[in-house]
N, C-alpha and C positions, 0 to 999 in steps of 0.2 A: 465319531473321533477320526482320523486316518494317521498311521503310524508310517513314518519313512525309515528305512533301514538303510544307512550309507556304509559302505563296506571302505574301510580304510586299510591299506595295505601298510604293512610295518616296512620302513625305510631300511635300505641296506647297511646303513650306519648301526642302527639297532640291531638287525638280524647277527651283524658278525661280530658285536659285542657279546650278543647272546650266545653265538657260538663258541667263541673264545672263553667266556665264562663256564658255560656246560661242557666244554674241553676240558678245561683245567680241573673242574671237579670230578667229572668221570675218571679224569687220569689219577687223580689221588686216590679215589676209593678203589679203582682198580688195581693200583700199586697194592695196596693193603689188603684187599680181599678178593679179588679177581684169581680165576683160576690160572695153572701155568698153561702157557703156548707150548705147541710141539713144533719141531723143526727150525727151520728158519725164522719163523715166527717168534720164537723162543728167544734168538739171539736178536733179533730186532725190537723187541719189546721196551728195553729201557729207552734206547734212543726215541721211540715214539714217545712213550710215556713222558718223557723230559720235553719233547718238543711241545706237547699238548699242554704241559704243566705252565711253559713259557709263553703261552699264547700262540704258539705256530699251529695252529688247527688246519691250515688248508693246503698244507704241504702233500702234493701226491705220492711222494714216497712212502707216505704212512698208509695210504689207502686199504691196501691188503692186510697190514697188521691190525686197523681198526677195524675191518673186517671181520679178521681172526680173532678178535677178544669177543665180538657179539656172536659169533658160532661159539665160542667155548663156553660163554655164560649161559647160552641156550642147552646146550648139551650137558654143562653141570646140573643145570636146573632139571633137566630129562632124565638124569642119572637118578635124581633123588625120587622125583614122581615122574613116571613115564607120560611125555607129550606135554607136559605144563609149561616148560620152557617155551616151545612153539605157541602154545596157548596166550602166554603173557604176551607176544607179539600182535596178535590178531584179536584179542578180546580184552573185556575191561576184568580184570581180575583183582581190582582194589577192595571189592568186598569178600574176598576168598579168605577163609579162615585156614591159617596152615599150622600143621604142627609141628615145623621145623624151622628153626629161627635161620638156619642156612639158606633154605628155601626162600624165605621171605627177602632174607639179604640180598640172593640171587634175582629176586623178582626186581627189587629196588635198583640194582646195577644194570638189569637189562632195559628197564624202562629209561634210564638214564642214556644211556649208550644209544637206545632207537631215538631219543628226543635228540640226542647230539648228533647223531649220524642226519636225521632228516634237516637239520638246521643248516649242518655244515654242508650239504647238498643242494638245499635252496640257494645258499649265498653264494655257492659256484655257478649255479644256474642263472642267479641274478647278473652275476660279473659276466660270465659267457654271453648274456643276451646283450649286455652294456656294450661290448666288443664287438658284436656283430652289428648292431646297429651303429656304433661309431663308424664302422669300416664301410657302410652303405649309406653313411651321411643322414641318418636319422635319429632324432631326439638329441639329448646332450648331456 
């Protein structure tokens, strides 16, 4: 018996919808449970969270703040258990038994941030690829 694997690429519309949904969800959770940011990012955070909550997840003016939120989450987890925030980004930690509810919450937020940031970047890359192909007259 022979099996054929067919890779189906998610279409841009579904990816964008996933980015919008995950961005709004992440913004809601960060607003309630995320750590306070420092300096400029502290002042821009409410505006970024508002745009994300409203579905405006691709605005380049939010890039630094979105990155700062991820860095703050990782640092907060690392403060509770040294190195753990970084571990969450690079290893599967779902089976970890944690003695801190706050650390569990940060793990969930870090994973949501990572997922949102990934799909946000993927959608932007696909949109840029379409623009380039349109410029050179390929595809449609």
